[in-house]
C-alpha positions as CSV (number, residue, x, y, z in Angstrom):
1,X,-105.1,-57.2,-65.1
2,X,-103.2,-60.3,-64.7
3,X,-102.4,-63.4,-66.8
4,X,-101.1,-66.9,-66.0
5,X,-97.4,-67.2,-65.7
6,X,-95.9,-68.6,-68.9
7,X,-95.0,-72.2,-68.9
8,X,-91.7,-73.6,-70.3
9,X,-93.5,-74.0,-73.6
10,X,-93.9,-70.2,-73.9
11,X,-90.3,-69.3,-73.1
12,X,-88.7,-66.5,-75.1
13,X,-86.3,-67.4,-77.8
14,X,-83.4,-65.7,-79.6
15,X,-82.9,-65.3,-83.3
16,X,-80.3,-68.1,-83.4
17,X,-82.8,-70.5,-81.7
18,X,-81.0,-70.6,-78.4
19,X,-82.6,-69.9,-75.1
20,X,-82.0,-66.9,-73.0
21,X,-83.3,-65.7,-69.7
22,X,-85.6,-62.7,-70.2
23,X,-84.2,-59.2,-69.3
24,X,-87.3,-57.7,-67.5
25,X,-85.9,-54.2,-67.1
26,X,-84.9,-54.0,-70.8
27,X,-88.3,-55.3,-72.0
28,X,-90.1,-52.9,-69.6
29,X,-88.1,-50.0,-70.9
30,X,-88.9,-50.8,-74.5
31,X,-92.6,-51.4,-73.8
32,X,-93.0,-48.3,-71.7
33,X,-91.2,-46.0,-74.3
34,X,-93.5,-47.2,-77.1
35,X,-96.7,-47.0,-75.0
36,X,-95.7,-43.5,-73.9
37,X,-95.1,-42.5,-77.5
38,X,-98.5,-43.5,-78.8
39,X,-100.1,-42.0,-75.6
40,X,-98.3,-38.7,-76.2
41,X,-99.6,-38.5,-79.8
42,X,-103.2,-38.7,-78.6
43,X,-102.8,-35.2,-77.0
44,X,-99.7,-33.5,-78.3
45,X,-101.3,-32.5,-81.6
46,X,-104.2,-30.5,-80.2
47,X,-102.2,-27.4,-79.4
48,X,-100.5,-27.4,-82.8
49,X,-103.9,-27.4,-84.7
50,X,-104.1,-23.6,-85.3
51,X,-100.6,-23.8,-86.9
52,X,-101.7,-26.7,-89.1
53,X,-104.8,-24.7,-90.2
54,X,-102.5,-21.7,-91.0
55,X,-100.4,-23.9,-93.2
56,X,-103.0,-25.9,-94.9
57,X,-106.5,-24.4,-94.2
58,X,-109.3,-26.8,-94.0
59,X,-111.3,-25.1,-91.3
60,X,-112.7,-26.7,-88.2
61,X,-113.6,-30.0,-90.1
62,X,-110.0,-30.4,-91.2
63,X,-108.7,-29.9,-87.7
64,X,-111.2,-32.5,-86.4
65,X,-110.0,-35.0,-88.9
66,X,-106.4,-34.4,-88.0
67,X,-107.2,-35.6,-84.5
68,X,-109.9,-38.2,-85.2
69,X,-108.1,-40.0,-88.0
70,X,-105.7,-41.1,-85.3
71,X,-108.2,-41.7,-82.6
72,X,-110.8,-43.6,-84.5
73,X,-108.4,-45.9,-86.4
74,X,-106.6,-46.6,-83.0
75,X,-110.0,-47.3,-81.3
76,X,-111.6,-49.5,-84.0
77,X,-108.6,-51.7,-84.7
78,X,-107.8,-52.2,-81.0
79,X,-110.7,-54.7,-81.0
80,X,-108.6,-57.1,-83.0
81,X,-104.9,-56.2,-82.5
82,X,-104.7,-58.1,-79.2
83,X,-105.4,-61.3,-81.2
84,X,-102.9,-60.2,-83.9
85,X,-100.2,-59.7,-81.2
86,X,-100.8,-63.3,-80.0
87,X,-100.7,-64.7,-83.5
88,X,-97.6,-62.8,-84.6
89,X,-95.8,-63.0,-81.2
90,X,-95.8,-60.0,-78.9
91,X,-92.3,-58.9,-79.7
92,X,-92.7,-59.2,-83.4
93,X,-96.1,-57.4,-83.4
94,X,-94.6,-54.7,-81.2
95,X,-91.7,-54.2,-83.6
96,X,-93.9,-54.0,-86.6
97,X,-96.3,-51.6,-85.0
98,X,-93.6,-49.3,-83.6
99,X,-91.7,-49.3,-87.0
100,X,-94.9,-48.3,-88.9
101,X,-95.8,-45.7,-86.3
102,X,-92.3,-44.1,-86.6
103,X,-92.5,-44.1,-90.4
104,X,-96.1,-42.7,-90.3
105,X,-94.8,-39.9,-87.9
106,X,-92.2,-39.0,-90.5
107,X,-95.0,-38.9,-93.2
108,X,-97.0,-36.6,-91.0
109,X,-94.1,-34.2,-90.6
110,X,-93.4,-34.2,-94.3
111,X,-97.0,-34.0,-95.4
112,X,-97.4,-31.5,-98.3
113,X,-101.1,-30.9,-97.7
114,X,-104.0,-31.6,-95.3
115,X,-105.3,-34.9,-97.0
116,X,-101.8,-36.4,-96.8
117,X,-101.5,-35.4,-93.1
118,X,-104.9,-37.0,-92.3
119,X,-103.9,-40.2,-94.2
120,X,-100.6,-40.4,-92.3
121,X,-102.5,-39.8,-89.0
122,X,-104.7,-42.7,-89.8
123,X,-101.7,-44.9,-90.4
124,X,-100.3,-43.8,-87.0
125,X,-103.5,-44.9,-85.4
126,X,-103.4,-48.3,-87.0
127,X,-99.9,-48.8,-85.8
128,X,-100.7,-47.5,-82.3
129,X,-103.5,-50.1,-82.1
130,X,-100.9,-52.8,-82.6
131,X,-98.3,-51.3,-80.2
132,X,-100.7,-51.0,-77.2
133,X,-101.7,-54.6,-76.6
134,X,-98.3,-55.9,-77.8
135,X,-96.4,-53.7,-75.3
136,X,-98.6,-54.9,-72.4
137,X,-98.1,-58.5,-73.5
138,X,-94.3,-58.0,-73.4
139,X,-94.5,-56.7,-69.9
140,X,-96.7,-59.6,-68.8
141,X,-94.3,-62.1,-70.3
142,X,-91.2,-60.5,-68.8
143,X,-92.6,-60.6,-65.3
144,X,-94.1,-64.0,-64.6
145,X,-94.4,-63.4,-60.8
146,X,-97.7,-61.7,-59.8
147,X,-96.1,-59.1,-57.5
148,X,-93.4,-58.1,-60.0
149,X,-95.9,-58.1,-62.8
150,X,-98.2,-55.8,-60.8
151,X,-95.4,-53.3,-60.2
152,X,-94.3,-53.5,-63.9
153,X,-97.8,-53.0,-65.2
154,X,-98.3,-50.0,-62.8
155,X,-95.1,-48.5,-64.1
156,X,-96.2,-49.1,-67.7
157,X,-99.5,-47.5,-67.1
158,X,-98.0,-44.5,-65.3
159,X,-95.7,-43.9,-68.3
160,X,-98.8,-43.6,-70.6
161,X,-100.6,-41.3,-68.1
162,X,-97.5,-39.0,-67.8
163,X,-97.2,-38.8,-71.6
164,X,-100.9,-37.8,-72.0
165,X,-100.5,-35.2,-69.3
166,X,-97.4,-33.8,-70.9
167,X,-98.9,-33.8,-74.4
168,X,-100.4,-30.3,-74.5
169,X,-97.3,-28.7,-72.9
170,X,-94.9,-30.6,-75.2
171,X,-97.1,-29.7,-78.2
172,X,-97.1,-26.0,-77.4
173,X,-93.3,-25.9,-76.8
174,X,-92.5,-27.8,-80.0
175,X,-94.9,-25.7,-82.1
176,X,-93.5,-22.4,-80.7
177,X,-89.8,-23.3,-80.7
178,X,-89.8,-25.3,-84.0
179,X,-93.0,-25.7,-86.0
180,X,-96.2,-27.9,-86.0
181,X,-94.1,-30.5,-87.9
182,X,-91.9,-30.9,-84.8
183,X,-94.7,-32.6,-82.9
184,X,-94.4,-35.5,-85.4
185,X,-90.6,-35.4,-86.0
186,X,-89.9,-35.8,-82.3
187,X,-91.3,-39.3,-82.6
188,X,-88.5,-40.4,-84.9
189,X,-85.6,-40.6,-82.4
190,X,-87.9,-41.9,-79.6
191,X,-89.3,-44.6,-81.9
192,X,-85.8,-45.6,-83.0
193,X,-84.7,-45.8,-79.4
194,X,-87.5,-48.1,-78.5
195,X,-86.7,-50.4,-81.4
196,X,-83.1,-50.5,-80.4
197,X,-84.1,-51.6,-76.9
198,X,-86.3,-54.3,-78.4
199,X,-83.5,-55.7,-80.6
200,X,-81.7,-56.9,-77.4
201,X,-84.9,-58.2,-75.8
202,X,-85.9,-61.9,-76.1
203,X,-88.5,-62.9,-78.7
204,X,-91.9,-64.2,-77.7
205,X,-93.5,-67.2,-79.3
206,X,-96.6,-67.1,-81.4
207,X,-99.9,-68.3,-80.0
208,X,-103.1,-69.2,-81.8
209,X,-105.9,-66.6,-81.4
210,X,-109.1,-66.2,-83.4
211,X,-109.6,-63.2,-85.6
212,X,-113.1,-61.8,-86.3
213,X,-112.5,-60.1,-89.7
214,X,-116.1,-59.4,-90.6
215,X,-116.8,-57.8,-87.2
216,X,-113.7,-55.7,-87.4
217,X,-114.5,-54.4,-90.8
218,X,-118.1,-53.6,-89.9
219,X,-116.9,-51.8,-86.7
220,X,-114.5,-49.6,-88.8
221,X,-117.3,-48.8,-91.3
222,X,-119.8,-47.9,-88.6
223,X,-117.5,-45.7,-86.6
224,X,-116.2,-43.9,-89.7
225,X,-119.7,-43.3,-91.1
226,X,-121.0,-41.8,-87.9
227,X,-118.0,-39.6,-87.3
228,X,-118.0,-38.4,-90.9
229,X,-121.7,-37.5,-90.5
230,X,-121.0,-35.4,-87.4
231,X,-118.0,-33.6,-88.8
232,X,-119.0,-33.0,-92.4
233,X,-122.8,-32.7,-92.1
234,X,-125.0,-31.9,-95.2
235,X,-126.3,-34.4,-97.7
236,X,-123.0,-36.3,-97.7
237,X,-123.1,-36.5,-94.0
238,X,-126.6,-37.8,-94.0
239,X,-125.6,-40.6,-96.4
240,X,-122.6,-41.4,-94.2
241,X,-124.8,-41.5,-91.2
242,X,-127.1,-44.0,-92.9
243,X,-124.2,-46.2,-93.9
244,X,-122.8,-46.0,-90.4
245,X,-126.1,-46.9,-88.7
246,X,-126.6,-49.9,-91.1
247,X,-123.1,-51.1,-90.6
248,X,-123.6,-50.8,-86.8
249,X,-126.8,-52.8,-86.9
250,X,-125.1,-55.5,-89.1
251,X,-122.2,-55.5,-86.7
252,X,-124.4,-56.3,-83.7
253,X,-126.1,-59.1,-85.7
254,X,-122.8,-60.6,-86.8
255,X,-121.2,-60.4,-83.4
256,X,-124.2,-62.1,-81.7
257,X,-123.7,-65.1,-84.0
258,X,-119.9,-65.5,-83.9
259,X,-118.2,-67.8,-81.4
260,X,-115.2,-65.4,-81.0
261,X,-116.6,-61.9,-81.5
262,X,-114.5,-58.8,-81.2
263,X,-117.1,-57.4,-78.9
264,X,-118.7,-60.1,-76.7
265,X,-122.1,-58.5,-75.9
266,X,-122.7,-61.1,-73.1
267,X,-120.2,-59.0,-71.1
268,X,-122.8,-56.3,-70.9
269,X,-125.2,-58.5,-69.0
270,X,-123.2,-57.4,-66.0
271,X,-124.4,-54.1,-64.7
272,X,-120.9,-53.3,-63.4
273,X,-119.4,-53.8,-66.9
274,X,-122.1,-51.6,-68.5
275,X,-121.6,-48.8,-65.9
276,X,-117.8,-49.1,-66.2
277,X,-117.8,-48.7,-70.0
278,X,-120.4,-45.9,-69.8
279,X,-118.4,-44.0,-67.2
280,X,-115.1,-44.5,-69.1
281,X,-116.8,-43.2,-72.3
282,X,-118.2,-40.1,-70.4
283,X,-114.7,-39.3,-69.1
284,X,-113.2,-39.6,-72.6
285,X,-115.9,-37.5,-74.3
286,X,-115.4,-34.7,-71.7
287,X,-111.6,-34.8,-71.3
288,X,-110.5,-35.2,-74.9
289,X,-113.3,-33.1,-76.3
290,X,-112.6,-30.2,-74.0
291,X,-108.8,-30.3,-74.4
292,X,-109.5,-30.0,-78.2
293,X,-111.9,-27.1,-77.7
294,X,-109.8,-25.2,-75.1
295,X,-106.7,-25.6,-77.2
296,X,-108.5,-23.6,-79.9
297,X,-110.0,-21.3,-77.3
298,X,-106.7,-20.1,-75.9
299,X,-105.2,-19.5,-79.4
300,X,-108.0,-18.5,-81.8
301,X,-110.4,-16.8,-79.3
302,X,-107.9,-15.3,-76.8
303,X,-105.0,-14.8,-79.2
304,X,-102.4,-16.6,-77.2
305,X,-99.3,-18.5,-78.5
306,X,-99.2,-22.3,-78.8
307,X,-96.6,-22.4,-75.9
308,X,-98.9,-20.3,-73.7
309,X,-101.9,-22.5,-74.5
310,X,-99.9,-25.6,-73.7
311,X,-98.9,-24.2,-70.3
312,X,-102.5,-23.4,-69.5
313,X,-103.1,-27.1,-69.4
314,X,-100.3,-27.8,-66.9
315,X,-102.4,-27.3,-63.7
316,X,-105.0,-29.9,-64.8
317,X,-102.5,-32.4,-66.4
318,X,-99.9,-32.1,-63.6
319,X,-102.4,-33.3,-61.0
320,X,-103.7,-36.3,-62.9
321,X,-101.0,-38.7,-61.8
322,X,-101.6,-37.8,-58.1
323,X,-105.3,-38.3,-58.5
324,X,-104.8,-41.7,-60.1
325,X,-102.7,-42.8,-57.1
326,X,-105.3,-41.5,-54.6
327,X,-108.2,-43.2,-56.4
328,X,-106.3,-46.5,-56.5
329,X,-105.7,-46.4,-52.8
330,X,-109.4,-45.4,-52.2
331,X,-110.5,-48.3,-54.4
332,X,-108.3,-50.8,-52.5
333,X,-109.6,-49.6,-49.1
334,X,-113.3,-48.9,-49.8
335,X,-114.0,-50.6,-53.1
336,X,-114.1,-49.0,-56.6
337,X,-117.6,-47.6,-56.2
338,X,-116.7,-44.8,-53.8
339,X,-114.0,-43.1,-55.9
340,X,-116.1,-43.6,-59.1
341,X,-119.1,-41.8,-57.5
342,X,-116.9,-39.0,-56.1
343,X,-114.9,-38.6,-59.3
344,X,-117.9,-38.3,-61.6
345,X,-119.7,-36.0,-59.2
346,X,-116.6,-33.7,-59.1
347,X,-116.3,-33.8,-62.9
348,X,-119.9,-32.8,-63.3
349,X,-119.4,-29.9,-60.9
350,X,-116.2,-28.9,-62.7
351,X,-118.0,-28.8,-66.1
352,X,-120.7,-26.6,-64.7
353,X,-118.0,-24.2,-63.2
354,X,-116.7,-23.7,-66.7
355,X,-120.0,-22.5,-68.1
356,X,-119.2,-18.9,-67.2
357,X,-116.0,-18.8,-69.3
358,X,-116.0,-16.5,-72.3
359,X,-113.4,-14.6,-74.4
360,X,-112.8,-12.1,-71.6
361,X,-112.1,-14.6,-68.9
362,X,-108.4,-14.5,-67.8
363,X,-106.5,-17.5,-69.1
364,X,-105.0,-18.4,-65.8
365,X,-108.5,-18.5,-64.3
366,X,-109.6,-20.8,-67.1
367,X,-106.6,-23.0,-66.4
368,X,-107.5,-23.5,-62.8
369,X,-111.2,-23.9,-63.6
370,X,-110.3,-26.9,-65.8
371,X,-108.7,-28.7,-62.8
372,X,-111.9,-30.0,-61.1
373,X,-113.2,-31.7,-64.2
374,X,-109.8,-33.3,-65.0
375,X,-109.4,-34.4,-61.4
376,X,-112.8,-36.0,-61.5
377,X,-111.9,-38.0,-64.5
378,X,-108.6,-39.0,-63.0
379,X,-110.4,-40.2,-59.8
380,X,-112.9,-42.2,-61.9
381,X,-110.8,-44.1,-64.5
382,X,-108.6,-46.4,-62.3
383,X,-111.5,-47.6,-60.1
384,X,-113.8,-48.2,-63.0
385,X,-111.1,-50.4,-64.6
386,X,-110.8,-52.3,-61.3
387,X,-114.5,-52.7,-61.1
388,X,-114.7,-54.1,-64.6
389,X,-111.9,-56.5,-64.1
390,X,-113.5,-57.8,-60.9
391,X,-116.8,-58.3,-62.7
392,X,-115.5,-60.6,-65.5
393,X,-113.9,-64.1,-65.3
394,X,-110.1,-64.1,-65.3
395,X,-109.8,-65.7,-68.7
396,X,-111.8,-62.8,-70.2
397,X,-109.9,-60.0,-68.5
398,X,-107.8,-59.2,-71.6
399,X,-110.9,-59.1,-73.9
400,X,-112.8,-56.9,-71.4
401,X,-109.9,-54.5,-71.2
402,X,-109.8,-54.3,-74.9
403,X,-113.5,-53.5,-75.1
404,X,-113.1,-50.8,-72.3
405,X,-110.1,-49.1,-73.9
406,X,-111.7,-49.2,-77.4
407,X,-114.9,-47.7,-76.1
408,X,-113.0,-44.9,-74.4
409,X,-111.0,-44.1,-77.6
410,X,-114.2,-44.1,-79.7
411,X,-115.9,-41.8,-77.2
412,X,-113.0,-39.4,-77.2
413,X,-113.1,-39.3,-81.0
414,X,-116.8,-38.7,-81.1
415,X,-116.5,-36.0,-78.4
416,X,-114.0,-34.1,-80.5
417,X,-116.3,-34.5,-83.6
418,X,-119.4,-33.3,-81.7
419,X,-117.7,-30.5,-79.7
420,X,-115.9,-29.2,-82.8
421,X,-119.1,-29.1,-84.8
422,X,-120.8,-27.1,-81.9
423,X,-118.0,-24.5,-81.6
424,X,-117.8,-24.0,-85.4
425,X,-121.2,-22.4,-85.3
426,X,-120.2,-19.9,-82.6
427,X,-117.4,-20.5,-80.3
428,X,-118.7,-19.3,-76.9
429,X,-122.2,-20.8,-77.4
430,X,-120.7,-24.0,-78.7
431,X,-118.3,-24.2,-75.8
432,X,-121.1,-23.8,-73.3
433,X,-123.2,-26.5,-75.1
434,X,-120.2,-28.8,-75.0
435,X,-119.8,-28.2,-71.2
436,X,-123.5,-28.8,-70.7
437,X,-123.3,-32.1,-72.5
438,X,-120.2,-33.1,-70.4
439,X,-122.0,-32.3,-67.2
440,X,-125.1,-34.2,-68.2
441,X,-123.1,-37.3,-69.1
442,X,-121.3,-37.2,-65.8
443,X,-124.6,-36.8,-63.9
444,X,-126.1,-39.8,-65.7
445,X,-123.0,-42.1,-65.1
446,X,-122.7,-40.9,-61.5
447,X,-126.3,-41.8,-60.8
448,X,-125.7,-45.2,-62.4
449,X,-122.6,-45.7,-60.2
450,X,-124.7,-45.2,-57.1
451,X,-126.7,-48.2,-58.2
452,X,-123.7,-50.5,-58.0
453,X,-122.9,-52.6,-55.0
454,X,-120.6,-51.0,-52.5
455,X,-118.7,-54.2,-51.9
456,X,-114.9,-53.8,-51.8
457,X,-113.0,-54.8,-54.9
458,X,-111.3,-57.7,-53.1
459,X,-114.4,-59.2,-51.6
460,X,-115.6,-62.6,-52.8
C-alpha cells in the first residue's frame, strides 16, 4: 500500500507551532511498538484462558467472550477509525488510542469478575481499532519517498507478525511465571514506552474525511447479534440472531445509498477483490479458531501447563515470518495467484492431517501437525493482500485495506465463536468438526483462486 508524498501543506508541526523535520526512525519505532502491542493482544490471551476460567468460571461461553469482545470491537470499528485518524490527525489519534489501550489493559488486569474483564477487553478492541490505521498513517507520513516507505511499512508489518507469532508463547510464560493478569499488565510499560517515543515525534495535521456513523453503528449491531447467537444459543440467542440479521440487511441497504460508505460494495464487483477477502477470511477462521481450540486442548484435555501449551505453538508460529517472506518473493516473481493457490491447498491438507488428533496424541506430534496449516495461511495472506491492492484504484487502496483487515478480524472472531460452541458439546468431536470446516473453507477458496488470472502482480 502506498500513498502520495505529503505536500508542504501537510508538513508536521510541533506543539509550539514551529516547524521541525520529521524523525523517521523515531516515528517508526513508536508506530511499530504500538502495532506490535495490539497484535500481541490478539493471541497472547488464548493460553491464559483456562486460568481465567479457574478464577472466574463462566464456562466455554465466558472464555469465548474474553477473546471475541476484543476481536469484534476491533474489527467492527476498524471500518471507520481510518477516517477518524485523518480527522483528528494521525499522531493525535494514535496517542489517544494507545493511551486508552494501556488504561484498558490495566482494567483487564485489575478486573474483579468476568463481566468486568469482558468489558475491559471490548475497550481494548476499540482502542486497538484506532491505533492500527493511525500507526500506519504515521509511518507513511514519516517516509515520503516510495522506496523508504516500502521498507518502513515492511518493517512495521513484520513487527505485527512477530508479535502474533510470539503471543501464545508469551501468554504461556506470563501465566505460568506470574498469573493470567500478567498478560495484561505487561502492556503497561510497553504502552508507556510507545507514548514517550511519540511525545518527541512531530505532530501530523488534521485532514477532512467523511464518517459513516449509521453504517458503523449497524455494522456493530449486526456483528454483535450474530456472535451472541453463536456463543449463547437458546431463545436469547435466537432473538440476537434475528436482530443481527435485520441489522445486517439494513446495513447493506444504507451502505448502497451513501456516497461515502464504510464498506463500498462496488469493490466486490472485482472477482479478485471478492476472492482475496474470502481467502483472508478463511485463513482467519482457521488460524485464530484453531489456536483458541488447541490452547484449551493442550491444557484442559491433555492436562499440560500454560507454559507447555504456549511452547507447543512455537513450531507453527516460528515459521510464519519465513513463509511470509517466501510468499512475497513468489508473488513478485510469478504473481500473487501462485502462492495463494499453493498456500490454501497446503492449509487444507494441514487441516485434514489434524483430523486424527485425540486426547492420546503426543503433544509434540500435535505441535508439528499444526505447522502445515499455519504455513499455508502464511503463504496465502501476503499475496492476497497484493492481489487486492493491484485490483483497486490507487486512491481506494486505504479503503480496500480497511475492508480486508476488518473482514479478517470478523472472520477470526466468528471462527472462535463457532469452534468454541462445537467443542463445548464434546471436545474431540467438536475439534474434528472444526478441522473439517477449516479444510472445506480452504478447498472452496483455493478453487476460487484457480479462477483468477495468472498475470504477474506488476503487469499492466
